[in-house]
PyMOL Python script that loads the backbone (N, CA, C, O; Angstrom):
from pymol import cmd

cmd.read_pdbstr("""\
ATOM      1  N   MET A   1     -32.492 -47.997 -26.219  1.00  0.00           N
ATOM      2  CA  MET A   1     -31.127 -48.004 -25.724  1.00  0.00           C
ATOM      3  C   MET A   1     -30.387 -49.226 -26.345  1.00  0.00           C
ATOM      4  O   MET A   1     -31.002 -50.246 -26.655  1.00  0.00           O
ATOM      5  N   SER A   2     -29.125 -49.093 -26.503  1.00  0.00           N
ATOM      6  CA  SER A   2     -28.355 -50.231 -27.036  1.00  0.00           C
ATOM      7  C   SER A   2     -27.201 -50.556 -26.172  1.00  0.00           C
ATOM      8  O   SER A   2     -26.863 -49.817 -25.248  1.00  0.00           O
ATOM      9  N   ILE A   3     -26.589 -51.665 -26.469  1.00  0.00           N
ATOM     10  CA  ILE A   3     -25.461 -52.192 -25.709  1.00  0.00           C
ATOM     11  C   ILE A   3     -24.152 -52.008 -26.471  1.00  0.00           C
ATOM     12  O   ILE A   3     -24.087 -52.322 -27.659  1.00  0.00           O
ATOM     13  N   TYR A   4     -23.120 -51.511 -25.816  1.00  0.00           N
ATOM     14  CA  TYR A   4     -21.768 -51.412 -26.413  1.00  0.00           C
ATOM     15  C   TYR A   4     -21.060 -52.693 -26.089  1.00  0.00           C
ATOM     16  O   TYR A   4     -21.059 -53.147 -24.945  1.00  0.00           O
ATOM     17  N   VAL A   5     -20.440 -53.294 -27.127  1.00  0.00           N
ATOM     18  CA  VAL A   5     -19.643 -54.501 -26.944  1.00  0.00           C
ATOM     19  C   VAL A   5     -18.248 -54.204 -27.418  1.00  0.00           C
ATOM     20  O   VAL A   5     -18.050 -53.952 -28.607  1.00  0.00           O
ATOM     21  N   GLY A   6     -17.274 -54.223 -26.540  1.00  0.00           N
ATOM     22  CA  GLY A   6     -15.887 -53.888 -26.905  1.00  0.00           C
ATOM     23  C   GLY A   6     -14.968 -55.012 -26.782  1.00  0.00           C
ATOM     24  O   GLY A   6     -15.299 -56.065 -26.238  1.00  0.00           O
ATOM     25  N   ASN A   7     -13.757 -54.786 -27.307  1.00  0.00           N
ATOM     26  CA  ASN A   7     -12.653 -55.731 -27.319  1.00  0.00           C
ATOM     27  C   ASN A   7     -13.042 -57.039 -28.067  1.00  0.00           C
ATOM     28  O   ASN A   7     -12.736 -58.153 -27.643  1.00  0.00           O
ATOM     29  N   LEU A   8     -13.735 -56.820 -29.199  1.00  0.00           N
ATOM     30  CA  LEU A   8     -14.107 -57.933 -30.047  1.00  0.00           C
ATOM     31  C   LEU A   8     -12.934 -58.408 -30.913  1.00  0.00           C
ATOM     32  O   LEU A   8     -12.027 -57.634 -31.222  1.00  0.00           O
ATOM     33  N   SER A   9     -12.962 -59.645 -31.287  1.00  0.00           N
ATOM     34  CA  SER A   9     -12.023 -60.190 -32.279  1.00  0.00           C
ATOM     35  C   SER A   9     -12.337 -59.554 -33.600  1.00  0.00           C
ATOM     36  O   SER A   9     -13.495 -59.252 -33.886  1.00  0.00           O
ATOM     37  N   TYR A  10     -11.326 -59.345 -34.413  1.00  0.00           N
ATOM     38  CA  TYR A  10     -11.451 -58.751 -35.716  1.00  0.00           C
ATOM     39  C   TYR A  10     -12.109 -59.736 -36.713  1.00  0.00           C
ATOM     40  O   TYR A  10     -12.434 -59.381 -37.846  1.00  0.00           O
ATOM     41  N   GLU A  11     -12.288 -60.990 -36.238  1.00  0.00           N
ATOM     42  CA  GLU A  11     -12.912 -62.022 -37.107  1.00  0.00           C
ATOM     43  C   GLU A  11     -14.388 -62.133 -36.876  1.00  0.00           C
ATOM     44  O   GLU A  11     -15.050 -62.913 -37.561  1.00  0.00           O
ATOM     45  N   VAL A  12     -14.952 -61.374 -35.922  1.00  0.00           N
ATOM     46  CA  VAL A  12     -16.393 -61.521 -35.553  1.00  0.00           C
ATOM     47  C   VAL A  12     -17.289 -61.040 -36.707  1.00  0.00           C
ATOM     48  O   VAL A  12     -16.910 -60.165 -37.486  1.00  0.00           O
ATOM     49  N   THR A  13     -18.486 -61.636 -36.791  1.00  0.00           N
ATOM     50  CA  THR A  13     -19.481 -61.248 -37.736  1.00  0.00           C
ATOM     51  C   THR A  13     -20.779 -60.871 -37.034  1.00  0.00           C
ATOM     52  O   THR A  13     -20.947 -61.128 -35.842  1.00  0.00           O
ATOM     53  N   ASP A  14     -21.703 -60.254 -37.788  1.00  0.00           N
ATOM     54  CA  ASP A  14     -22.989 -59.922 -37.270  1.00  0.00           C
ATOM     55  C   ASP A  14     -23.678 -61.180 -36.769  1.00  0.00           C
ATOM     56  O   ASP A  14     -24.283 -61.163 -35.697  1.00  0.00           O
ATOM     57  N   THR A  15     -23.602 -62.256 -37.511  1.00  0.00           N
ATOM     58  CA  THR A  15     -24.210 -63.488 -37.151  1.00  0.00           C
ATOM     59  C   THR A  15     -23.692 -64.057 -35.859  1.00  0.00           C
ATOM     60  O   THR A  15     -24.477 -64.571 -35.061  1.00  0.00           O
ATOM     61  N   ASP A  16     -22.382 -63.985 -35.619  1.00  0.00           N
ATOM     62  CA  ASP A  16     -21.783 -64.440 -34.360  1.00  0.00           C
ATOM     63  C   ASP A  16     -22.361 -63.702 -33.185  1.00  0.00           C
ATOM     64  O   ASP A  16     -22.727 -64.318 -32.184  1.00  0.00           O
ATOM     65  N   LEU A  17     -22.453 -62.348 -33.288  1.00  0.00           N
ATOM     66  CA  LEU A  17     -23.002 -61.501 -32.216  1.00  0.00           C
ATOM     67  C   LEU A  17     -24.449 -61.842 -31.994  1.00  0.00           C
ATOM     68  O   LEU A  17     -24.882 -62.019 -30.855  1.00  0.00           O
ATOM     69  N   THR A  18     -25.217 -61.938 -33.088  1.00  0.00           N
ATOM     70  CA  THR A  18     -26.643 -62.246 -32.915  1.00  0.00           C
ATOM     71  C   THR A  18     -26.842 -63.606 -32.194  1.00  0.00           C
ATOM     72  O   THR A  18     -27.715 -63.731 -31.336  1.00  0.00           O
ATOM     73  N   THR A  19     -26.034 -64.604 -32.549  1.00  0.00           N
ATOM     74  CA  THR A  19     -26.130 -65.939 -31.906  1.00  0.00           C
ATOM     75  C   THR A  19     -25.909 -65.811 -30.418  1.00  0.00           C
ATOM     76  O   THR A  19     -26.697 -66.350 -29.640  1.00  0.00           O
ATOM     77  N   VAL A  20     -24.860 -65.113 -29.988  1.00  0.00           N
ATOM     78  CA  VAL A  20     -24.509 -65.011 -28.561  1.00  0.00           C
ATOM     79  C   VAL A  20     -25.595 -64.242 -27.819  1.00  0.00           C
ATOM     80  O   VAL A  20     -26.040 -64.661 -26.750  1.00  0.00           O
ATOM     81  N   PHE A  21     -26.023 -63.110 -28.389  1.00  0.00           N
ATOM     82  CA  PHE A  21     -26.980 -62.246 -27.650  1.00  0.00           C
ATOM     83  C   PHE A  21     -28.384 -62.828 -27.658  1.00  0.00           C
ATOM     84  O   PHE A  21     -29.172 -62.499 -26.771  1.00  0.00           O
ATOM     85  N   THR A  22     -28.734 -63.678 -28.620  1.00  0.00           N
ATOM     86  CA  THR A  22     -30.058 -64.330 -28.660  1.00  0.00           C
ATOM     87  C   THR A  22     -30.300 -65.205 -27.410  1.00  0.00           C
ATOM     88  O   THR A  22     -31.446 -65.452 -27.036  1.00  0.00           O
ATOM     89  N   GLU A  23     -29.236 -65.659 -26.787  1.00  0.00           N
ATOM     90  CA  GLU A  23     -29.358 -66.485 -25.563  1.00  0.00           C
ATOM     91  C   GLU A  23     -30.045 -65.645 -24.471  1.00  0.00           C
ATOM     92  O   GLU A  23     -30.639 -66.222 -23.560  1.00  0.00           O
ATOM     93  N   TYR A  24     -29.986 -64.350 -24.528  1.00  0.00           N
ATOM     94  CA  TYR A  24     -30.533 -63.519 -23.487  1.00  0.00           C
ATOM     95  C   TYR A  24     -31.829 -62.763 -23.872  1.00  0.00           C
ATOM     96  O   TYR A  24     -32.351 -61.980 -23.079  1.00  0.00           O
ATOM     97  N   GLY A  25     -32.335 -63.007 -25.090  1.00  0.00           N
ATOM     98  CA  GLY A  25     -33.540 -62.359 -25.515  1.00  0.00           C
ATOM     99  C   GLY A  25     -33.527 -62.123 -27.030  1.00  0.00           C
ATOM    100  O   GLY A  25     -32.702 -62.666 -27.764  1.00  0.00           O
ATOM    101  N   SER A  26     -34.474 -61.293 -27.458  1.00  0.00           N
ATOM    102  CA  SER A  26     -34.560 -61.060 -28.889  1.00  0.00           C
ATOM    103  C   SER A  26     -33.640 -59.904 -29.288  1.00  0.00           C
ATOM    104  O   SER A  26     -33.594 -58.866 -28.627  1.00  0.00           O
ATOM    105  N   VAL A  27     -32.922 -60.109 -30.368  1.00  0.00           N
ATOM    106  CA  VAL A  27     -31.978 -59.127 -30.850  1.00  0.00           C
ATOM    107  C   VAL A  27     -32.646 -58.370 -31.994  1.00  0.00           C
ATOM    108  O   VAL A  27     -33.013 -58.959 -33.011  1.00  0.00           O
ATOM    109  N   LYS A  28     -32.801 -57.035 -31.811  1.00  0.00           N
ATOM    110  CA  LYS A  28     -33.463 -56.227 -32.827  1.00  0.00           C
ATOM    111  C   LYS A  28     -32.485 -55.762 -33.895  1.00  0.00           C
ATOM    112  O   LYS A  28     -32.855 -55.652 -35.064  1.00  0.00           O
ATOM    113  N   ARG A  29     -31.206 -55.482 -33.501  1.00  0.00           N
ATOM    114  CA  ARG A  29     -30.263 -54.959 -34.479  1.00  0.00           C
ATOM    115  C   ARG A  29     -28.845 -55.153 -33.967  1.00  0.00           C
ATOM    116  O   ARG A  29     -28.595 -55.060 -32.765  1.00  0.00           O
ATOM    117  N   VAL A  30     -27.908 -55.425 -34.886  1.00  0.00           N
ATOM    118  CA  VAL A  30     -26.514 -55.500 -34.573  1.00  0.00           C
ATOM    119  C   VAL A  30     -25.798 -54.514 -35.538  1.00  0.00           C
ATOM    120  O   VAL A  30     -26.018 -54.560 -36.749  1.00  0.00           O
ATOM    121  N   GLN A  31     -24.966 -53.652 -34.999  1.00  0.00           N
ATOM    122  CA  GLN A  31     -24.244 -52.709 -35.815  1.00  0.00           C
ATOM    123  C   GLN A  31     -22.723 -52.998 -35.536  1.00  0.00           C
ATOM    124  O   GLN A  31     -22.247 -52.862 -34.409  1.00  0.00           O
ATOM    125  N   LEU A  32     -22.046 -53.372 -36.537  1.00  0.00           N
ATOM    126  CA  LEU A  32     -20.610 -53.742 -36.411  1.00  0.00           C
ATOM    127  C   LEU A  32     -19.818 -52.761 -37.312  1.00  0.00           C
ATOM    128  O   LEU A  32     -19.680 -52.997 -38.513  1.00  0.00           O
ATOM    129  N   PRO A  33     -19.308 -51.674 -36.732  1.00  0.00           N
ATOM    130  CA  PRO A  33     -18.611 -50.700 -37.558  1.00  0.00           C
ATOM    131  C   PRO A  33     -17.311 -51.257 -38.192  1.00  0.00           C
ATOM    132  O   PRO A  33     -16.597 -52.059 -37.590  1.00  0.00           O
ATOM    133  N   THR A  34     -17.045 -50.809 -39.400  1.00  0.00           N
ATOM    134  CA  THR A  34     -15.802 -51.229 -40.065  1.00  0.00           C
ATOM    135  C   THR A  34     -14.938 -50.016 -40.425  1.00  0.00           C
ATOM    136  O   THR A  34     -15.450 -48.905 -40.562  1.00  0.00           O
ATOM    137  N   ASP A  35     -13.692 -50.222 -40.571  1.00  0.00           N
ATOM    138  CA  ASP A  35     -12.729 -49.160 -40.916  1.00  0.00           C
ATOM    139  C   ASP A  35     -13.034 -48.740 -42.367  1.00  0.00           C
ATOM    140  O   ASP A  35     -13.224 -49.587 -43.240  1.00  0.00           O
ATOM    141  N   ARG A  36     -13.076 -47.429 -42.605  1.00  0.00           N
ATOM    142  CA  ARG A  36     -13.385 -46.940 -43.986  1.00  0.00           C
ATOM    143  C   ARG A  36     -12.313 -47.291 -44.979  1.00  0.00           C
ATOM    144  O   ARG A  36     -12.621 -47.536 -46.146  1.00  0.00           O
ATOM    145  N   GLU A  37     -11.096 -47.325 -44.574  1.00  0.00           N
ATOM    146  CA  GLU A  37      -9.987 -47.542 -45.484  1.00  0.00           C
ATOM    147  C   GLU A  37      -9.732 -49.010 -45.762  1.00  0.00           C
ATOM    148  O   GLU A  37      -9.529 -49.409 -46.909  1.00  0.00           O
ATOM    149  N   THR A  38      -9.744 -49.839 -44.675  1.00  0.00           N
ATOM    150  CA  THR A  38      -9.392 -51.215 -44.782  1.00  0.00           C
ATOM    151  C   THR A  38     -10.622 -52.174 -44.979  1.00  0.00           C
ATOM    152  O   THR A  38     -10.523 -53.261 -45.548  1.00  0.00           O
ATOM    153  N   GLY A  39     -11.775 -51.680 -44.464  1.00  0.00           N
ATOM    154  CA  GLY A  39     -12.983 -52.492 -44.496  1.00  0.00           C
ATOM    155  C   GLY A  39     -12.998 -53.534 -43.376  1.00  0.00           C
ATOM    156  O   GLY A  39     -13.920 -54.347 -43.304  1.00  0.00           O
ATOM    157  N   ARG A  40     -11.998 -53.518 -42.511  1.00  0.00           N
ATOM    158  CA  ARG A  40     -11.838 -54.457 -41.419  1.00  0.00           C
ATOM    159  C   ARG A  40     -12.707 -54.043 -40.205  1.00  0.00           C
ATOM    160  O   ARG A  40     -12.839 -52.849 -39.938  1.00  0.00           O
ATOM    161  N   VAL A  41     -13.276 -54.970 -39.496  1.00  0.00           N
ATOM    162  CA  VAL A  41     -14.053 -54.694 -38.293  1.00  0.00           C
ATOM    163  C   VAL A  41     -13.171 -53.897 -37.263  1.00  0.00           C
ATOM    164  O   VAL A  41     -11.997 -54.201 -37.052  1.00  0.00           O
ATOM    165  N   ARG A  42     -13.789 -52.899 -36.661  1.00  0.00           N
ATOM    166  CA  ARG A  42     -13.031 -52.042 -35.730  1.00  0.00           C
ATOM    167  C   ARG A  42     -12.856 -52.558 -34.329  1.00  0.00           C
ATOM    168  O   ARG A  42     -12.202 -51.910 -33.512  1.00  0.00           O
ATOM    169  N   GLY A  43     -13.423 -53.709 -34.024  1.00  0.00           N
ATOM    170  CA  GLY A  43     -13.234 -54.279 -32.696  1.00  0.00           C
ATOM    171  C   GLY A  43     -14.274 -53.962 -31.667  1.00  0.00           C
ATOM    172  O   GLY A  43     -14.105 -54.295 -30.495  1.00  0.00           O
ATOM    173  N   PHE A  44     -15.359 -53.318 -32.077  1.00  0.00           N
ATOM    174  CA  PHE A  44     -16.479 -53.062 -31.186  1.00  0.00           C
ATOM    175  C   PHE A  44     -17.778 -53.144 -32.001  1.00  0.00           C
ATOM    176  O   PHE A  44     -17.773 -53.177 -33.231  1.00  0.00           O
ATOM    177  N   ALA A  45     -18.890 -53.174 -31.249  1.00  0.00           N
ATOM    178  CA  ALA A  45     -20.167 -53.306 -31.910  1.00  0.00           C
ATOM    179  C   ALA A  45     -21.262 -52.714 -30.972  1.00  0.00           C
ATOM    180  O   ALA A  45     -21.018 -52.475 -29.789  1.00  0.00           O
ATOM    181  N   PHE A  46     -22.463 -52.489 -31.537  1.00  0.00           N
ATOM    182  CA  PHE A  46     -23.611 -52.108 -30.820  1.00  0.00           C
ATOM    183  C   PHE A  46     -24.720 -53.066 -31.042  1.00  0.00           C
ATOM    184  O   PHE A  46     -24.983 -53.433 -32.188  1.00  0.00           O
ATOM    185  N   VAL A  47     -25.410 -53.509 -29.980  1.00  0.00           N
ATOM    186  CA  VAL A  47     -26.455 -54.520 -30.095  1.00  0.00           C
ATOM    187  C   VAL A  47     -27.720 -53.943 -29.440  1.00  0.00           C
ATOM    188  O   VAL A  47     -27.680 -53.470 -28.305  1.00  0.00           O
ATOM    189  N   GLU A  48     -28.806 -53.988 -30.152  1.00  0.00           N
ATOM    190  CA  GLU A  48     -30.109 -53.566 -29.613  1.00  0.00           C
ATOM    191  C   GLU A  48     -30.917 -54.796 -29.294  1.00  0.00           C
ATOM    192  O   GLU A  48     -31.086 -55.672 -30.143  1.00  0.00           O
ATOM    193  N   MET A  49     -31.417 -54.871 -28.083  1.00  0.00           N
ATOM    194  CA  MET A  49     -32.263 -56.033 -27.664  1.00  0.00           C
ATOM    195  C   MET A  49     -33.737 -55.578 -27.610  1.00  0.00           C
ATOM    196  O   MET A  49     -34.057 -54.395 -27.730  1.00  0.00           O
ATOM    197  N   GLY A  50     -34.626 -56.593 -27.421  1.00  0.00           N
ATOM    198  CA  GLY A  50     -36.068 -56.294 -27.415  1.00  0.00           C
ATOM    199  C   GLY A  50     -36.526 -55.499 -26.224  1.00  0.00           C
ATOM    200  O   GLY A  50     -37.370 -54.618 -26.382  1.00  0.00           O
ATOM    201  N   THR A  51     -36.006 -55.765 -25.017  1.00  0.00           N
ATOM    202  CA  THR A  51     -36.388 -55.073 -23.831  1.00  0.00           C
ATOM    203  C   THR A  51     -35.170 -54.705 -23.006  1.00  0.00           C
ATOM    204  O   THR A  51     -34.061 -55.192 -23.228  1.00  0.00           O
ATOM    205  N   GLU A  52     -35.415 -53.835 -22.054  1.00  0.00           N
ATOM    206  CA  GLU A  52     -34.305 -53.391 -21.142  1.00  0.00           C
ATOM    207  C   GLU A  52     -33.877 -54.500 -20.254  1.00  0.00           C
ATOM    208  O   GLU A  52     -32.703 -54.593 -19.896  1.00  0.00           O
ATOM    209  N   ASP A  53     -34.853 -55.402 -19.859  1.00  0.00           N
ATOM    210  CA  ASP A  53     -34.504 -56.540 -18.986  1.00  0.00           C
ATOM    211  C   ASP A  53     -33.538 -57.482 -19.736  1.00  0.00           C
ATOM    212  O   ASP A  53     -32.575 -57.988 -19.159  1.00  0.00           O
ATOM    213  N   GLU A  54     -33.817 -57.703 -21.019  1.00  0.00           N
ATOM    214  CA  GLU A  54     -32.912 -58.546 -21.869  1.00  0.00           C
ATOM    215  C   GLU A  54     -31.510 -57.922 -21.977  1.00  0.00           C
ATOM    216  O   GLU A  54     -30.495 -58.616 -21.913  1.00  0.00           O
ATOM    217  N   GLU A  55     -31.489 -56.587 -22.143  1.00  0.00           N
ATOM    218  CA  GLU A  55     -30.180 -55.909 -22.245  1.00  0.00           C
ATOM    219  C   GLU A  55     -29.406 -56.095 -20.924  1.00  0.00           C
ATOM    220  O   GLU A  55     -28.209 -56.381 -20.928  1.00  0.00           O
ATOM    221  N   THR A  56     -30.103 -55.930 -19.819  1.00  0.00           N
ATOM    222  CA  THR A  56     -29.461 -56.046 -18.489  1.00  0.00           C
ATOM    223  C   THR A  56     -28.922 -57.484 -18.284  1.00  0.00           C
ATOM    224  O   THR A  56     -27.803 -57.674 -17.807  1.00  0.00           O
ATOM    225  N   ALA A  57     -29.748 -58.490 -18.656  1.00  0.00           N
ATOM    226  CA  ALA A  57     -29.297 -59.859 -18.514  1.00  0.00           C
ATOM    227  C   ALA A  57     -28.097 -60.164 -19.371  1.00  0.00           C
ATOM    228  O   ALA A  57     -27.228 -60.917 -18.930  1.00  0.00           O
ATOM    229  N   ALA A  58     -27.990 -59.611 -20.602  1.00  0.00           N
ATOM    230  CA  ALA A  58     -26.881 -59.797 -21.470  1.00  0.00           C
ATOM    231  C   ALA A  58     -25.658 -59.135 -20.919  1.00  0.00           C
ATOM    232  O   ALA A  58     -24.589 -59.745 -20.878  1.00  0.00           O
ATOM    233  N   ILE A  59     -25.783 -57.900 -20.492  1.00  0.00           N
ATOM    234  CA  ILE A  59     -24.669 -57.155 -19.908  1.00  0.00           C
ATOM    235  C   ILE A  59     -24.089 -57.898 -18.730  1.00  0.00           C
ATOM    236  O   ILE A  59     -22.880 -58.121 -18.668  1.00  0.00           O
ATOM    237  N   GLU A  60     -24.932 -58.284 -17.796  1.00  0.00           N
ATOM    238  CA  GLU A  60     -24.454 -58.991 -16.599  1.00  0.00           C
ATOM    239  C   GLU A  60     -23.773 -60.292 -16.896  1.00  0.00           C
ATOM    240  O   GLU A  60     -22.794 -60.643 -16.238  1.00  0.00           O
ATOM    241  N   ALA A  61     -24.280 -61.038 -17.898  1.00  0.00           N
ATOM    242  CA  ALA A  61     -23.729 -62.333 -18.203  1.00  0.00           C
ATOM    243  C   ALA A  61     -22.434 -62.221 -19.025  1.00  0.00           C
ATOM    244  O   ALA A  61     -21.525 -63.029 -18.841  1.00  0.00           O
ATOM    245  N   LEU A  62     -22.339 -61.245 -19.914  1.00  0.00           N
ATOM    246  CA  LEU A  62     -21.257 -61.206 -20.879  1.00  0.00           C
ATOM    247  C   LEU A  62     -20.056 -60.262 -20.497  1.00  0.00           C
ATOM    248  O   LEU A  62     -18.931 -60.467 -20.953  1.00  0.00           O
ATOM    249  N   ASP A  63     -20.330 -59.245 -19.661  1.00  0.00           N
ATOM    250  CA  ASP A  63     -19.243 -58.344 -19.330  1.00  0.00           C
ATOM    251  C   ASP A  63     -18.094 -59.042 -18.680  1.00  0.00           C
ATOM    252  O   ASP A  63     -18.293 -59.681 -17.647  1.00  0.00           O
ATOM    253  N   GLY A  64     -16.934 -58.965 -19.199  1.00  0.00           N
ATOM    254  CA  GLY A  64     -15.745 -59.636 -18.608  1.00  0.00           C
ATOM    255  C   GLY A  64     -15.561 -61.044 -19.004  1.00  0.00           C
ATOM    256  O   GLY A  64     -14.565 -61.660 -18.625  1.00  0.00           O
ATOM    257  N   SER A  65     -16.520 -61.622 -19.791  1.00  0.00           N
ATOM    258  CA  SER A  65     -16.430 -63.019 -20.189  1.00  0.00           C
ATOM    259  C   SER A  65     -15.449 -63.178 -21.386  1.00  0.00           C
ATOM    260  O   SER A  65     -15.216 -62.235 -22.142  1.00  0.00           O
ATOM    261  N   GLU A  66     -14.908 -64.352 -21.524  1.00  0.00           N
ATOM    262  CA  GLU A  66     -13.979 -64.595 -22.580  1.00  0.00           C
ATOM    263  C   GLU A  66     -14.718 -65.185 -23.772  1.00  0.00           C
ATOM    264  O   GLU A  66     -15.473 -66.147 -23.637  1.00  0.00           O
ATOM    265  N   TRP A  67     -14.490 -64.596 -24.937  1.00  0.00           N
ATOM    266  CA  TRP A  67     -15.182 -65.068 -26.182  1.00  0.00           C
ATOM    267  C   TRP A  67     -14.269 -64.839 -27.319  1.00  0.00           C
ATOM    268  O   TRP A  67     -13.707 -63.751 -27.444  1.00  0.00           O
ATOM    269  N   MET A  68     -14.089 -65.826 -28.172  1.00  0.00           N
ATOM    270  CA  MET A  68     -13.187 -65.801 -29.301  1.00  0.00           C
ATOM    271  C   MET A  68     -11.790 -65.303 -28.909  1.00  0.00           C
ATOM    272  O   MET A  68     -11.153 -64.542 -29.638  1.00  0.00           O
ATOM    273  N   GLY A  69     -11.335 -65.760 -27.729  1.00  0.00           N
ATOM    274  CA  GLY A  69      -9.941 -65.413 -27.302  1.00  0.00           C
ATOM    275  C   GLY A  69      -9.777 -64.036 -26.642  1.00  0.00           C
ATOM    276  O   GLY A  69      -8.653 -63.618 -26.364  1.00  0.00           O
ATOM    277  N   ARG A  70     -10.865 -63.343 -26.396  1.00  0.00           N
ATOM    278  CA  ARG A  70     -10.765 -62.007 -25.851  1.00  0.00           C
ATOM    279  C   ARG A  70     -11.744 -61.799 -24.660  1.00  0.00           C
ATOM    280  O   ARG A  70     -12.804 -62.424 -24.613  1.00  0.00           O
ATOM    281  N   ASP A  71     -11.389 -60.951 -23.741  1.00  0.00           N
ATOM    282  CA  ASP A  71     -12.241 -60.597 -22.651  1.00  0.00           C
ATOM    283  C   ASP A  71     -13.193 -59.442 -23.059  1.00  0.00           C
ATOM    284  O   ASP A  71     -12.762 -58.308 -23.267  1.00  0.00           O
ATOM    285  N   LEU A  72     -14.435 -59.757 -23.159  1.00  0.00           N
ATOM    286  CA  LEU A  72     -15.392 -58.753 -23.595  1.00  0.00           C
ATOM    287  C   LEU A  72     -15.614 -57.617 -22.628  1.00  0.00           C
ATOM    288  O   LEU A  72     -15.542 -57.801 -21.413  1.00  0.00           O
ATOM    289  N   LYS A  73     -15.886 -56.426 -23.170  1.00  0.00           N
ATOM    290  CA  LYS A  73     -16.309 -55.271 -22.366  1.00  0.00           C
ATOM    291  C   LYS A  73     -17.742 -55.008 -22.865  1.00  0.00           C
ATOM    292  O   LYS A  73     -17.943 -54.638 -24.021  1.00  0.00           O
ATOM    293  N   VAL A  74     -18.699 -55.198 -22.007  1.00  0.00           N
ATOM    294  CA  VAL A  74     -20.115 -55.038 -22.390  1.00  0.00           C
ATOM    295  C   VAL A  74     -20.802 -54.140 -21.384  1.00  0.00           C
ATOM    296  O   VAL A  74     -20.780 -54.400 -20.181  1.00  0.00           O
ATOM    297  N   ASN A  75     -21.433 -53.044 -21.906  1.00  0.00           N
ATOM    298  CA  ASN A  75     -22.156 -52.151 -21.043  1.00  0.00           C
ATOM    299  C   ASN A  75     -23.158 -51.335 -21.895  1.00  0.00           C
ATOM    300  O   ASN A  75     -23.186 -51.416 -23.123  1.00  0.00           O
ATOM    301  N   LYS A  76     -23.968 -50.555 -21.179  1.00  0.00           N
ATOM    302  CA  LYS A  76     -25.007 -49.751 -21.906  1.00  0.00           C
ATOM    303  C   LYS A  76     -24.205 -48.713 -22.724  1.00  0.00           C
ATOM    304  O   LYS A  76     -23.234 -48.121 -22.253  1.00  0.00           O
ATOM    305  N   ALA A  77     -24.671 -48.531 -23.975  1.00  0.00           N
ATOM    306  CA  ALA A  77     -23.996 -47.590 -24.856  1.00  0.00           C
ATOM    307  C   ALA A  77     -24.319 -46.148 -24.374  1.00  0.00           C
ATOM    308  O   ALA A  77     -25.434 -45.845 -23.951  1.00  0.00           O
ATOM    309  N   LYS A  78     -23.321 -45.310 -24.458  1.00  0.00           N
ATOM    310  CA  LYS A  78     -23.537 -43.936 -24.089  1.00  0.00           C
ATOM    311  C   LYS A  78     -24.113 -43.172 -25.295  1.00  0.00           C
ATOM    312  O   LYS A  78     -23.762 -43.495 -26.430  1.00  0.00           O
ATOM    313  N   PRO A  79     -24.976 -42.182 -25.089  1.00  0.00           N
ATOM    314  CA  PRO A  79     -25.512 -41.435 -26.200  1.00  0.00           C
ATOM    315  C   PRO A  79     -24.370 -40.734 -26.986  1.00  0.00           C
ATOM    316  O   PRO A  79     -23.393 -40.241 -26.422  1.00  0.00           O
ATOM    317  N   ARG A  80     -24.556 -40.726 -28.267  1.00  0.00           N
ATOM    318  CA  ARG A  80     -23.542 -40.112 -29.155  1.00  0.00           C
ATOM    319  C   ARG A  80     -23.539 -38.621 -29.024  1.00  0.00           C
ATOM    320  O   ARG A  80     -24.587 -37.981 -29.115  1.00  0.00           O
ATOM    321  N   THR A  81     -22.332 -38.038 -28.803  1.00  0.00           N
ATOM    322  CA  THR A  81     -22.241 -36.558 -28.742  1.00  0.00           C
ATOM    323  C   THR A  81     -21.454 -36.146 -29.966  1.00  0.00           C
ATOM    324  O   THR A  81     -20.555 -36.833 -30.452  1.00  0.00           O
ATOM    325  N   ARG A  82     -21.865 -34.942 -30.443  1.00  0.00           N
ATOM    326  CA  ARG A  82     -21.182 -34.491 -31.680  1.00  0.00           C
ATOM    327  C   ARG A  82     -20.417 -33.170 -31.402  1.00  0.00           C
ATOM    328  O   ARG A  82     -19.779 -32.624 -32.302  1.00  0.00           O
TER     329      ARG A  82
END
""", "prot")
cmd.dss("prot")
cmd.show_as("cartoon", "prot")
cmd.util.cbc("prot")
cmd.orient("prot")
């Protein structure tokens, strides 16, 4: 399972996200989608943590918190539907 992180600054990097989420456990992967045409970050990301307990701790601590001038939206990612 992964974590959805929304309302991110367009200046955020994979390294920034890894640094923040490492405070709550091991980060397995960070996915930071970019716009196909502009190459700019789209304002959201997905973070995979080592365990479900680490994910829960990160969600509880970061959801609604202010980071890089924005209030984060952090929750469990919903499965992708096609």
